PQR file with spaces between the fields and no chain letter, atoms N, CA, C, O and H, PARSE charges and radii, in Angstrom:
ATOM       1  N    UNK     1     191.108 -189.607   -7.161 -0.4000 1.5000
ATOM       2  CA   UNK     1     191.591 -191.051   -6.952 -0.0000 2.0000
ATOM       3  C    UNK     1     192.983 -191.053   -7.879  0.5500 1.7000
ATOM       4  O    UNK     1     192.953 -190.632   -9.036 -0.5500 1.4000
ATOM       5  N    UNK     2     193.994 -191.477   -7.371 -0.4000 1.5000
ATOM       6  CA   UNK     2     195.317 -191.513   -8.008 -0.0000 2.0000
ATOM       7  C    UNK     2     195.359 -192.862   -8.907  0.5500 1.7000
ATOM       8  O    UNK     2     194.510 -193.752   -8.857 -0.5500 1.4000
ATOM       9  H    UNK     2     194.019 -191.818   -6.432  0.4000 1.0000
ATOM      10  N    UNK     3     196.508 -192.847   -9.739 -0.4000 1.5000
ATOM      11  CA   UNK     3     196.610 -193.932  -10.745 -0.0000 2.0000
ATOM      12  C    UNK     3     196.648 -195.348  -10.083  0.5500 1.7000
ATOM      13  O    UNK     3     196.133 -196.304  -10.663 -0.5500 1.4000
ATOM      14  H    UNK     3     197.198 -192.124   -9.779  0.4000 1.0000
ATOM      15  N    UNK     4     197.290 -195.489   -8.808 -0.4000 1.5000
ATOM      16  CA   UNK     4     197.295 -196.829   -8.348 -0.0000 2.0000
ATOM      17  C    UNK     4     195.940 -197.222   -7.912  0.5500 1.7000
ATOM      18  O    UNK     4     195.517 -198.326   -8.254 -0.5500 1.4000
ATOM      19  H    UNK     4     197.709 -194.712   -8.337  0.4000 1.0000
ATOM      20  N    UNK     5     195.094 -196.297   -7.070 -0.4000 1.5000
ATOM      21  CA   UNK     5     193.848 -196.475   -6.813 -0.0000 2.0000
ATOM      22  C    UNK     5     192.989 -197.005   -7.916  0.5500 1.7000
ATOM      23  O    UNK     5     192.265 -197.978   -7.706 -0.5500 1.4000
ATOM      24  H    UNK     5     195.439 -195.400   -6.793  0.4000 1.0000
ATOM      25  N    UNK     6     193.038 -196.349   -9.212 -0.4000 1.5000
ATOM      26  CA   UNK     6     192.171 -196.707  -10.288 -0.0000 2.0000
ATOM      27  C    UNK     6     192.645 -198.152  -10.810  0.5500 1.7000
ATOM      28  O    UNK     6     191.850 -198.973  -11.268 -0.5500 1.4000
ATOM      29  H    UNK     6     193.626 -195.559   -9.383  0.4000 1.0000
ATOM      30  N    UNK     7     193.912 -198.354  -10.701 -0.4000 1.5000
ATOM      31  CA   UNK     7     194.307 -199.677  -11.245 -0.0000 2.0000
ATOM      32  C    UNK     7     193.576 -200.827  -10.220  0.5500 1.7000
ATOM      33  O    UNK     7     192.948 -201.795  -10.649 -0.5500 1.4000
ATOM      34  H    UNK     7     194.557 -197.687  -10.328  0.4000 1.0000
ATOM      35  N    UNK     8     193.762 -200.556   -8.937 -0.4000 1.5000
ATOM      36  CA   UNK     8     193.218 -201.403   -7.930 -0.0000 2.0000
ATOM      37  C    UNK     8     191.873 -201.604   -8.140  0.5500 1.7000
ATOM      38  O    UNK     8     191.459 -202.747   -7.952 -0.5500 1.4000
ATOM      39  H    UNK     8     194.272 -199.770   -8.588  0.4000 1.0000
ATOM      40  N    UNK     9     190.924 -200.564   -8.565 -0.4000 1.5000
ATOM      41  CA   UNK     9     189.501 -200.645   -8.656 -0.0000 2.0000
ATOM      42  C    UNK     9     189.341 -201.386   -9.947  0.5500 1.7000
ATOM      43  O    UNK     9     188.395 -202.162  -10.079 -0.5500 1.4000
ATOM      44  H    UNK     9     191.260 -199.635   -8.718  0.4000 1.0000
ATOM      45  N    UNK    10     190.217 -201.191  -10.914 -0.4000 1.5000
ATOM      46  CA   UNK    10     189.993 -201.928  -12.287 -0.0000 2.0000
ATOM      47  C    UNK    10     190.121 -203.386  -12.056  0.5500 1.7000
ATOM      48  O    UNK    10     189.356 -204.170  -12.617 -0.5500 1.4000
ATOM      49  H    UNK    10     190.985 -200.560  -10.807  0.4000 1.0000
ATOM      50  N    UNK    11     191.000 -203.756  -11.301 -0.4000 1.5000
ATOM      51  CA   UNK    11     191.287 -205.121  -10.858 -0.0000 2.0000
ATOM      52  C    UNK    11     190.195 -205.777  -10.219  0.5500 1.7000
ATOM      53  O    UNK    11     189.802 -206.891  -10.566 -0.5500 1.4000
ATOM      54  H    UNK    11     191.622 -203.119  -10.846  0.4000 1.0000
ATOM      55  N    UNK    12     189.676 -205.079   -9.248 -0.4000 1.5000
ATOM      56  CA   UNK    12     188.445 -205.591   -8.433 -0.0000 2.0000
ATOM      57  C    UNK    12     187.188 -205.709   -9.333  0.5500 1.7000
ATOM      58  O    UNK    12     186.345 -206.583   -9.131 -0.5500 1.4000
ATOM      59  H    UNK    12     189.996 -204.174   -8.967  0.4000 1.0000
ATOM      60  N    UNK    13     187.099 -204.883  -10.241 -0.4000 1.5000
ATOM      61  CA   UNK    13     186.083 -204.973  -11.127 -0.0000 2.0000
ATOM      62  C    UNK    13     186.057 -206.034  -12.079  0.5500 1.7000
ATOM      63  O    UNK    13     185.016 -206.628  -12.360 -0.5500 1.4000
ATOM      64  H    UNK    13     187.784 -204.173  -10.405  0.4000 1.0000
ATOM      65  N    UNK    14     187.223 -206.306  -12.611 -0.4000 1.5000
ATOM      66  CA   UNK    14     187.631 -207.330  -13.513 -0.0000 2.0000
ATOM      67  C    UNK    14     187.340 -208.744  -12.672  0.5500 1.7000
ATOM      68  O    UNK    14     186.661 -209.633  -13.186 -0.5500 1.4000
ATOM      69  H    UNK    14     188.069 -205.824  -12.383  0.4000 1.0000
ATOM      70  N    UNK    15     187.839 -208.858  -11.512 -0.4000 1.5000
ATOM      71  CA   UNK    15     187.592 -210.113  -10.825 -0.0000 2.0000
ATOM      72  C    UNK    15     186.143 -210.294  -10.440  0.5500 1.7000
ATOM      73  O    UNK    15     185.687 -211.438  -10.422 -0.5500 1.4000
ATOM      74  H    UNK    15     188.391 -208.136  -11.095  0.4000 1.0000
ATOM      75  N    UNK    16     185.409 -209.298  -10.141 -0.4000 1.5000
ATOM      76  CA   UNK    16     183.875 -209.432   -9.878 -0.0000 2.0000
ATOM      77  C    UNK    16     183.172 -209.899  -11.177  0.5500 1.7000
ATOM      78  O    UNK    16     182.269 -210.736  -11.175 -0.5500 1.4000
ATOM      79  H    UNK    16     185.779 -208.369  -10.155  0.4000 1.0000
ATOM      80  N    UNK    17     183.659 -209.286  -12.295 -0.4000 1.5000
ATOM      81  CA   UNK    17     182.979 -209.573  -13.656 -0.0000 2.0000
ATOM      82  C    UNK    17     183.234 -211.129  -14.063  0.5500 1.7000
ATOM      83  O    UNK    17     182.402 -211.861  -14.598 -0.5500 1.4000
ATOM      84  H    UNK    17     184.392 -208.606  -12.297  0.4000 1.0000
ATOM      85  N    UNK    18     184.456 -211.446  -13.725 -0.4000 1.5000
ATOM      86  CA   UNK    18     184.978 -212.768  -14.177 -0.0000 2.0000
ATOM      87  C    UNK    18     184.198 -213.890  -13.221  0.5500 1.7000
ATOM      88  O    UNK    18     183.809 -214.959  -13.689 -0.5500 1.4000
ATOM      89  H    UNK    18     185.132 -210.851  -13.291  0.4000 1.0000
ATOM      90  N    UNK    19     184.025 -213.534  -11.890 -0.4000 1.5000
ATOM      91  CA   UNK    19     183.215 -214.510  -11.067 -0.0000 2.0000
ATOM      92  C    UNK    19     181.920 -214.497  -11.392  0.5500 1.7000
ATOM      93  O    UNK    19     181.336 -215.578  -11.313 -0.5500 1.4000
ATOM      94  H    UNK    19     184.341 -212.665  -11.510  0.4000 1.0000
ATOM      95  N    UNK    20     181.220 -213.405  -11.795 -0.4000 1.5000
ATOM      96  CA   UNK    20     179.767 -213.444  -12.119 -0.0000 2.0000
ATOM      97  C    UNK    20     179.538 -214.089  -13.556  0.5500 1.7000
ATOM      98  O    UNK    20     178.490 -214.697  -13.774 -0.5500 1.4000
ATOM      99  H    UNK    20     181.695 -212.527  -11.860  0.4000 1.0000
ATOM     100  N    UNK    21     180.480 -213.964  -14.502 -0.4000 1.5000
ATOM     101  CA   UNK    21     180.368 -214.687  -15.779 -0.0000 2.0000
ATOM     102  C    UNK    21     180.624 -216.268  -15.524  0.5500 1.7000
ATOM     103  O    UNK    21     180.035 -217.131  -16.174 -0.5500 1.4000
ATOM     104  H    UNK    21     181.332 -213.471  -14.325  0.4000 1.0000
ATOM     105  N    UNK    22     181.464 -216.521  -14.620 -0.4000 1.5000
ATOM     106  CA   UNK    22     181.547 -218.038  -14.161 -0.0000 2.0000
ATOM     107  C    UNK    22     180.501 -218.507  -13.831  0.5500 1.7000
ATOM     108  O    UNK    22     180.057 -219.496  -14.414 -0.5500 1.4000
ATOM     109  H    UNK    22     181.943 -215.820  -14.092  0.4000 1.0000
ATOM     110  N    UNK    23     179.817 -217.886  -12.766 -0.4000 1.5000
ATOM     111  CA   UNK    23     178.498 -218.498  -12.219 -0.0000 2.0000
ATOM     112  C    UNK    23     177.548 -218.552  -13.148  0.5500 1.7000
ATOM     113  O    UNK    23     176.764 -219.501  -13.179 -0.5500 1.4000
ATOM     114  H    UNK    23     180.178 -217.083  -12.293  0.4000 1.0000
ATOM     115  N    UNK    24     177.488 -217.460  -14.097 -0.4000 1.5000
ATOM     116  CA   UNK    24     176.293 -217.577  -15.140 -0.0000 2.0000
ATOM     117  C    UNK    24     176.630 -218.705  -16.090  0.5500 1.7000
ATOM     118  O    UNK    24     175.714 -219.425  -16.489 -0.5500 1.4000
ATOM     119  H    UNK    24     178.125 -216.689  -14.071  0.4000 1.0000
ATOM     120  N    UNK    25     177.916 -218.921  -16.496 -0.4000 1.5000
ATOM     121  CA   UNK    25     178.177 -220.003  -17.513 -0.0000 2.0000
ATOM     122  C    UNK    25     177.849 -221.320  -16.767  0.5500 1.7000
ATOM     123  O    UNK    25     177.309 -222.184  -17.458 -0.5500 1.4000
ATOM     124  H    UNK    25     178.660 -218.336  -16.172  0.4000 1.0000
ATOM     125  N    UNK    26     178.075 -221.596  -15.535 -0.4000 1.5000
ATOM     126  CA   UNK    26     177.841 -222.879  -14.781 -0.0000 2.0000
ATOM     127  C    UNK    26     176.218 -223.024  -14.693  0.5500 1.7000
ATOM     128  O    UNK    26     175.668 -224.125  -14.651 -0.5500 1.4000
ATOM     129  H    UNK    26     178.514 -220.894  -14.974  0.4000 1.0000
ATOM     130  N    UNK    27     175.613 -221.948  -14.673 -0.4000 1.5000
ATOM     131  CA   UNK    27     174.278 -222.114  -14.407 -0.0000 2.0000
ATOM     132  C    UNK    27     173.388 -222.309  -15.931  0.5500 1.7000
ATOM     133  O    UNK    27     172.259 -222.796  -15.992 -0.5500 1.4000
ATOM     134  H    UNK    27     176.060 -221.054  -14.707  0.4000 1.0000
ATOM     135  N    UNK    28     174.130 -221.844  -17.029 -0.4000 1.5000
ATOM     136  CA   UNK    28     173.723 -222.137  -18.334 -0.0000 2.0000
ATOM     137  C    UNK    28     173.879 -223.413  -18.933  0.5500 1.7000
ATOM     138  O    UNK    28     173.399 -223.663  -20.038 -0.5500 1.4000
ATOM     139  H    UNK    28     175.047 -221.448  -16.979  0.4000 1.0000
ATOM     140  N    UNK    29     174.538 -224.255  -18.250 -0.4000 1.5000
ATOM     141  CA   UNK    29     174.805 -225.540  -18.845 -0.0000 2.0000
ATOM     142  C    UNK    29     173.534 -226.365  -18.907  0.5500 1.7000
ATOM     143  O    UNK    29     173.141 -226.772  -17.813 -0.5500 1.4000
ATOM     144  H    UNK    29     174.928 -224.052  -17.351  0.4000 1.0000
ATOM     145  N    UNK    30     172.871 -226.666  -19.884 -0.4000 1.5000
ATOM     146  CA   UNK    30     171.699 -227.318  -20.001 -0.0000 2.0000
ATOM     147  C    UNK    30     171.926 -228.789  -19.509  0.5500 1.7000
ATOM     148  O    UNK    30     172.952 -229.368  -19.865 -0.5500 1.4000
ATOM     149  H    UNK    30     173.190 -226.336  -20.772  0.4000 1.0000
ATOM     150  N    UNK    31     171.038 -229.400  -18.727 -0.4000 1.5000
ATOM     151  CA   UNK    31     170.992 -230.743  -18.494 -0.0000 2.0000
ATOM     152  C    UNK    31     170.714 -231.615  -19.743  0.5500 1.7000
ATOM     153  O    UNK    31     170.219 -231.209  -20.794 -0.5500 1.4000
ATOM     154  H    UNK    31     170.205 -228.929  -18.437  0.4000 1.0000
ATOM     155  N    UNK    32     171.193 -233.135  -19.406 -0.4000 1.5000
ATOM     156  CA   UNK    32     171.030 -233.898  -20.533 -0.0000 2.0000
ATOM     157  C    UNK    32     169.493 -234.218  -20.734  0.5500 1.7000
ATOM     158  O    UNK    32     168.678 -234.218  -19.811 -0.5500 1.4000
ATOM     159  H    UNK    32     171.595 -233.465  -18.552  0.4000 1.0000
ATOM     160  N    UNK    33     169.217 -234.479  -21.996 -0.4000 1.5000
ATOM     161  CA   UNK    33     167.701 -234.913  -22.057 -0.0000 2.0000
ATOM     162  C    UNK    33     167.663 -236.314  -22.051  0.5500 1.7000
ATOM     163  O    UNK    33     168.645 -237.052  -21.972 -0.5500 1.4000
ATOM     164  H    UNK    33     169.879 -234.479  -22.745  0.4000 1.0000
ATOM     165  N    UNK    34     166.310 -236.699  -22.151 -0.4000 1.5000
ATOM     166  CA   UNK    34     165.908 -238.224  -22.300 -0.0000 2.0000
ATOM     167  C    UNK    34     166.718 -239.117  -23.316  0.5500 1.7000
ATOM     168  O    UNK    34     167.340 -238.597  -24.242 -0.5500 1.4000
ATOM     169  H    UNK    34     165.513 -236.099  -22.215  0.4000 1.0000
ATOM     170  N    UNK    35     166.690 -240.349  -23.130 -0.4000 1.5000
ATOM     171  CA   UNK    35     167.113 -241.228  -24.105 -0.0000 2.0000
ATOM     172  C    UNK    35     168.611 -241.054  -24.388  0.5500 1.7000
ATOM     173  O    UNK    35     169.035 -241.334  -25.510 -0.5500 1.4000
ATOM     174  H    UNK    35     166.185 -240.771  -22.378  0.4000 1.0000
ATOM     175  N    UNK    36     169.344 -240.656  -23.535 -0.4000 1.5000
ATOM     176  CA   UNK    36     170.808 -240.485  -23.903 -0.0000 2.0000
ATOM     177  C    UNK    36     171.190 -239.351  -24.714  0.5500 1.7000
ATOM     178  O    UNK    36     172.353 -239.225  -25.098 -0.5500 1.4000
ATOM     179  H    UNK    36     169.000 -240.429  -22.624  0.4000 1.0000
ATOM     180  N    UNK    37     170.381 -238.610  -24.968 -0.4000 1.5000
ATOM     181  CA   UNK    37     170.570 -237.369  -25.811 -0.0000 2.0000
ATOM     182  C    UNK    37     171.073 -236.193  -25.020  0.5500 1.7000
ATOM     183  O    UNK    37     170.813 -236.069  -23.823 -0.5500 1.4000
ATOM     184  H    UNK    37     169.436 -238.712  -24.656  0.4000 1.0000
ATOM     185  N    UNK    38     171.786 -235.339  -25.692 -0.4000 1.5000
ATOM     186  CA   UNK    38     172.416 -234.252  -24.868 -0.0000 2.0000
ATOM     187  C    UNK    38     172.215 -232.881  -25.809  0.5500 1.7000
ATOM     188  O    UNK    38     172.169 -232.906  -27.039 -0.5500 1.4000
ATOM     189  H    UNK    38     171.998 -235.439  -26.664  0.4000 1.0000
ATOM     190  N    UNK    39     172.119 -231.856  -25.103 -0.4000 1.5000
ATOM     191  CA   UNK    39     172.109 -230.551  -25.601 -0.0000 2.0000
ATOM     192  C    UNK    39     173.671 -230.052  -25.991  0.5500 1.7000
ATOM     193  O    UNK    39     174.545 -230.288  -25.157 -0.5500 1.4000
ATOM     194  H    UNK    39     172.156 -231.835  -24.104  0.4000 1.0000
ATOM     195  N    UNK    40     173.937 -229.554  -26.900 -0.4000 1.5000
ATOM     196  CA   UNK    40     175.395 -228.962  -27.266 -0.0000 2.0000
ATOM     197  C    UNK    40     175.432 -227.630  -27.931  0.5500 1.7000
ATOM     198  O    UNK    40     174.582 -227.400  -28.791 -0.5500 1.4000
ATOM     199  H    UNK    40     173.226 -229.362  -27.577  0.4000 1.0000
ATOM     200  N    UNK    41     176.326 -226.717  -27.628 -0.4000 1.5000
ATOM     201  CA   UNK    41     176.469 -225.651  -28.326 -0.0000 2.0000
ATOM     202  C    UNK    41     177.585 -225.703  -29.329  0.5500 1.7000
ATOM     203  O    UNK    41     178.680 -226.136  -28.970 -0.5500 1.4000
ATOM     204  H    UNK    41     177.017 -226.903  -26.929  0.4000 1.0000
ATOM     205  N    UNK    42     177.394 -225.305  -30.527 -0.4000 1.5000
ATOM     206  CA   UNK    42     178.376 -225.502  -31.526 -0.0000 2.0000
ATOM     207  C    UNK    42     178.412 -224.109  -32.180  0.5500 1.7000
ATOM     208  O    UNK    42     177.493 -223.294  -32.103 -0.5500 1.4000
ATOM     209  H    UNK    42     176.505 -224.953  -30.818  0.4000 1.0000
ATOM     210  N    UNK    43     179.647 -223.914  -32.872 -0.4000 1.5000
ATOM     211  CA   UNK    43     179.696 -222.707  -33.688 -0.0000 2.0000
ATOM     212  C    UNK    43     180.805 -222.905  -34.719  0.5500 1.7000
ATOM     213  O    UNK    43     181.413 -223.975  -34.753 -0.5500 1.4000
ATOM     214  H    UNK    43     180.393 -224.576  -32.935  0.4000 1.0000
ATOM     215  N    UNK    44     181.084 -221.921  -35.550 -0.4000 1.5000
ATOM     216  CA   UNK    44     181.898 -222.112  -36.774 -0.0000 2.0000
ATOM     217  C    UNK    44     181.270 -223.092  -37.787  0.5500 1.7000
ATOM     218  O    UNK    44     180.081 -223.099  -38.104 -0.5500 1.4000
ATOM     219  H    UNK    44     180.590 -221.052  -35.522  0.4000 1.0000
ATOM     220  N    UNK    45     182.240 -223.927  -38.256 -0.4000 1.5000
ATOM     221  CA   UNK    45     181.748 -224.787  -39.289 -0.0000 2.0000
ATOM     222  C    UNK    45     180.847 -225.931  -38.845  0.5500 1.7000
ATOM     223  O    UNK    45     180.186 -226.542  -39.684 -0.5500 1.4000
ATOM     224  H    UNK    45     183.206 -223.921  -37.998  0.4000 1.0000
ATOM     225  N    UNK    46     180.799 -226.245  -37.528 -0.4000 1.5000
ATOM     226  CA   UNK    46     179.779 -227.182  -37.140 -0.0000 2.0000
ATOM     227  C    UNK    46     178.436 -226.548  -37.271  0.5500 1.7000
ATOM     228  O    UNK    46     177.491 -227.294  -37.017 -0.5500 1.4000
ATOM     229  H    UNK    46     181.336 -225.748  -36.847  0.4000 1.0000
ATOM     230  N    UNK    47     178.144 -225.251  -37.636 -0.4000 1.5000
ATOM     231  CA   UNK    47     176.864 -224.794  -37.878 -0.0000 2.0000
ATOM     232  C    UNK    47     176.301 -225.114  -39.390  0.5500 1.7000
ATOM     233  O    UNK    47     175.109 -224.979  -39.669 -0.5500 1.4000
ATOM     234  H    UNK    47     178.912 -224.645  -37.843  0.4000 1.0000
ATOM     235  N    UNK    48     177.176 -225.501  -40.223 -0.4000 1.5000
ATOM     236  CA   UNK    48     176.990 -225.846  -41.550 -0.0000 2.0000
ATOM     237  C    UNK    48     176.339 -227.280  -41.576  0.5500 1.7000
ATOM     238  O    UNK    48     176.913 -228.159  -40.932 -0.5500 1.4000
ATOM     239  H    UNK    48     178.144 -225.610  -39.997  0.4000 1.0000
ATOM     240  N    UNK    49     175.257 -227.572  -42.225 -0.4000 1.5000
ATOM     241  CA   UNK    49     174.556 -228.816  -42.168 -0.0000 2.0000
ATOM     242  C    UNK    49     175.481 -229.811  -42.976  0.5500 1.7000
ATOM     243  O    UNK    49     175.569 -230.997  -42.661 -0.5500 1.4000
ATOM     244  H    UNK    49     174.791 -226.859  -42.748  0.4000 1.0000
ATOM     245  N    UNK    50     176.132 -229.278  -43.984 -0.4000 1.5000
ATOM     246  CA   UNK    50     177.027 -230.187  -44.858 -0.0000 2.0000
ATOM     247  C    UNK    50     177.966 -230.813  -44.034  0.5500 1.7000
ATOM     248  O    UNK    50     178.185 -232.018  -44.159 -0.5500 1.4000
ATOM     249  H    UNK    50     176.060 -228.314  -44.240  0.4000 1.0000
ATOM     250  N    UNK    51     178.621 -230.037  -43.099 -0.4000 1.5000
ATOM     251  CA   UNK    51     179.695 -230.560  -42.216 -0.0000 2.0000
ATOM     252  C    UNK    51     179.133 -231.559  -41.167  0.5500 1.7000
ATOM     253  O    UNK    51     179.643 -232.657  -40.941 -0.5500 1.4000
ATOM     254  H    UNK    51     178.443 -229.058  -42.998  0.4000 1.0000
ATOM     255  N    UNK    52     178.037 -231.066  -40.555 -0.4000 1.5000
ATOM     256  CA   UNK    52     177.521 -232.015  -39.503 -0.0000 2.0000
ATOM     257  C    UNK    52     176.993 -233.282  -40.133  0.5500 1.7000
ATOM     258  O    UNK    52     176.999 -234.326  -39.481 -0.5500 1.4000
ATOM     259  H    UNK    52     177.623 -230.174  -40.738  0.4000 1.0000
ATOM     260  N    UNK    53     176.559 -233.241  -41.314 -0.4000 1.5000
ATOM     261  CA   UNK    53     176.044 -234.498  -42.097 -0.0000 2.0000
ATOM     262  C    UNK    53     177.364 -235.429  -42.244  0.5500 1.7000
ATOM     263  O    UNK    53     177.270 -236.606  -41.896 -0.5500 1.4000
ATOM     264  H    UNK    53     176.554 -232.393  -41.844  0.4000 1.0000
ATOM     265  N    UNK    54     178.512 -234.964  -42.717 -0.4000 1.5000
ATOM     266  CA   UNK    54     179.638 -235.655  -42.938 -0.0000 2.0000
ATOM     267  C    UNK    54     180.124 -236.266  -41.704  0.5500 1.7000
ATOM     268  O    UNK    54     180.645 -237.378  -41.794 -0.5500 1.4000
ATOM     269  H    UNK    54     178.588 -234.008  -43.000  0.4000 1.0000
ATOM     270  N    UNK    55     180.022 -235.643  -40.454 -0.4000 1.5000
ATOM     271  CA   UNK    55     180.612 -236.084  -39.276 -0.0000 2.0000
ATOM     272  C    UNK    55     179.540 -237.133  -38.657  0.5500 1.7000
ATOM     273  O    UNK    55     179.930 -238.231  -38.260 -0.5500 1.4000
ATOM     274  H    UNK    55     179.599 -234.740  -40.382  0.4000 1.0000
ATOM     275  N    UNK    56     178.386 -236.815  -38.599 -0.4000 1.5000
ATOM     276  CA   UNK    56     177.258 -237.548  -37.880 -0.0000 2.0000
ATOM     277  C    UNK    56     176.392 -238.488  -38.764  0.5500 1.7000
ATOM     278  O    UNK    56     175.593 -239.267  -38.244 -0.5500 1.4000
ATOM     279  H    UNK    56     178.069 -235.923  -38.921  0.4000 1.0000
ATOM     280  N    UNK    57     176.550 -238.411  -40.001 -0.4000 1.5000
ATOM     281  CA   UNK    57     175.789 -239.123  -41.096 -0.0000 2.0000
ATOM     282  C    UNK    57     174.279 -238.805  -40.965  0.5500 1.7000
ATOM     283  O    UNK    57     173.391 -239.550  -41.379 -0.5500 1.4000
ATOM     284  H    UNK    57     177.199 -237.779  -40.423  0.4000 1.0000
ATOM     285  N    UNK    58     174.093 -237.672  -40.372 -0.4000 1.5000
ATOM     286  CA   UNK    58     172.511 -237.129  -40.402 -0.0000 2.0000
ATOM     287  C    UNK    58     172.648 -235.740  -39.876  0.5500 1.7000
ATOM     288  O    UNK    58     173.718 -235.305  -39.450 -0.5500 1.4000
ATOM     289  H    UNK    58     174.815 -237.066  -40.035  0.4000 1.0000
ATOM     290  N    UNK    59     171.642 -235.117  -39.913 -0.4000 1.5000
ATOM     291  CA   UNK    59     171.535 -233.541  -39.350 -0.0000 2.0000
ATOM     292  C    UNK    59     170.532 -233.427  -38.312  0.5500 1.7000
ATOM     293  O    UNK    59     169.349 -233.438  -38.655 -0.5500 1.4000
ATOM     294  H    UNK    59     170.773 -235.470  -40.259  0.4000 1.0000
ATOM     295  N    UNK    60     170.871 -233.307  -36.978 -0.4000 1.5000
ATOM     296  CA   UNK    60     169.895 -233.298  -35.868 -0.0000 2.0000
ATOM     297  C    UNK    60     169.154 -231.877  -36.075  0.5500 1.7000
ATOM     298  O    UNK    60     169.470 -230.939  -36.805 -0.5500 1.4000
ATOM     299  H    UNK    60     171.832 -233.297  -36.700  0.4000 1.0000
ATOM     300  N    UNK    61     168.169 -232.014  -35.278 -0.4000 1.5000
ATOM     301  CA   UNK    61     167.246 -230.743  -35.035 -0.0000 2.0000
ATOM     302  C    UNK    61     168.215 -229.674  -34.443  0.5500 1.7000
ATOM     303  O    UNK    61     169.124 -230.024  -33.691 -0.5500 1.4000
ATOM     304  H    UNK    61     167.912 -232.776  -34.684  0.4000 1.0000
ATOM     305  N    UNK    62     168.028 -228.440  -34.766 -0.4000 1.5000
ATOM     306  CA   UNK    62     168.781 -227.481  -34.157 -0.0000 2.0000
ATOM     307  C    UNK    62     167.968 -226.205  -33.804  0.5500 1.7000
ATOM     308  O    UNK    62     166.838 -226.102  -34.280 -0.5500 1.4000
ATOM     309  H    UNK    62     167.289 -228.156  -35.376  0.4000 1.0000
ATOM     310  N    UNK    63     168.421 -225.310  -33.073 -0.4000 1.5000
ATOM     311  CA   UNK    63     167.847 -224.001  -32.828 -0.0000 2.0000
ATOM     312  C    UNK    63     168.885 -223.165  -32.384  0.5500 1.7000
ATOM     313  O    UNK    63     169.904 -223.624  -31.867 -0.5500 1.4000
ATOM     314  H    UNK    63     169.339 -225.394  -32.686  0.4000 1.0000
ATOM     315  N    UNK    64     168.633 -221.619  -32.604 -0.4000 1.5000
ATOM     316  CA   UNK    64     169.619 -220.771  -32.503 -0.0000 2.0000
ATOM     317  C    UNK    64     169.802 -220.584  -30.973  0.5500 1.7000
ATOM     318  O    UNK    64     168.864 -220.709  -30.186 -0.5500 1.4000
ATOM     319  H    UNK    64     167.805 -221.246  -33.024  0.4000 1.0000
ATOM     320  N    UNK    65     170.995 -220.294  -30.624 -0.4000 1.5000
ATOM     321  CA   UNK    65     171.374 -219.908  -29.138 -0.0000 2.0000
ATOM     322  C    UNK    65     172.446 -218.976  -29.028  0.5500 1.7000
ATOM     323  O    UNK    65     173.136 -218.698  -30.009 -0.5500 1.4000
ATOM     324  H    UNK    65     171.757 -220.192  -31.263  0.4000 1.0000
ATOM     325  N    UNK    66     172.645 -218.448  -27.852 -0.4000 1.5000
ATOM     326  CA   UNK    66     173.748 -217.407  -27.451 -0.0000 2.0000
ATOM     327  C    UNK    66     174.571 -218.008  -26.325  0.5500 1.7000
ATOM     328  O    UNK    66     174.001 -218.609  -25.414 -0.5500 1.4000
ATOM     329  H    UNK    66     172.084 -218.674  -27.055  0.4000 1.0000
ATOM     330  N    UNK    67     175.778 -217.879  -26.351 -0.4000 1.5000
ATOM     331  CA   UNK    67     176.623 -218.444  -25.288 -0.0000 2.0000
ATOM     332  C    UNK    67     177.149 -216.928  -24.680  0.5500 1.7000
ATOM     333  O    UNK    67     177.713 -216.168  -25.467 -0.5500 1.4000
ATOM     334  H    UNK    67     176.240 -217.391  -27.091  0.4000 1.0000
ATOM     335  N    UNK    68     176.989 -216.606  -23.569 -0.4000 1.5000
ATOM     336  CA   UNK    68     177.650 -215.458  -22.932 -0.0000 2.0000
ATOM     337  C    UNK    68     178.716 -215.776  -22.046  0.5500 1.7000
ATOM     338  O    UNK    68     178.670 -216.770  -21.321 -0.5500 1.4000
ATOM     339  H    UNK    68     176.531 -217.223  -22.930  0.4000 1.0000
ATOM     340  N    UNK    69     179.755 -214.916  -22.068 -0.4000 1.5000
ATOM     341  CA   UNK    69     180.803 -215.076  -21.170 -0.0000 2.0000
ATOM     342  C    UNK    69     182.054 -215.711  -21.785  0.5500 1.7000
ATOM     343  O    UNK    69     183.052 -215.906  -21.091 -0.5500 1.4000
ATOM     344  H    UNK    69     179.792 -214.109  -22.657  0.4000 1.0000
């Protein structure tokens, strides 16, 4: 396989992975829950209860999660 063929193959693989990740991320979006509540994914400083408390005037229940893609 020459250099050009390898580059073409890498580009195809990259596009395939991007497409798969896009489909998975769309499927991973959780639906809204009852009573107007929503599931959200946060990271960084929004994981600190002190920060959330200042912003929301409360600390909602949370659980660990991973976001892929």
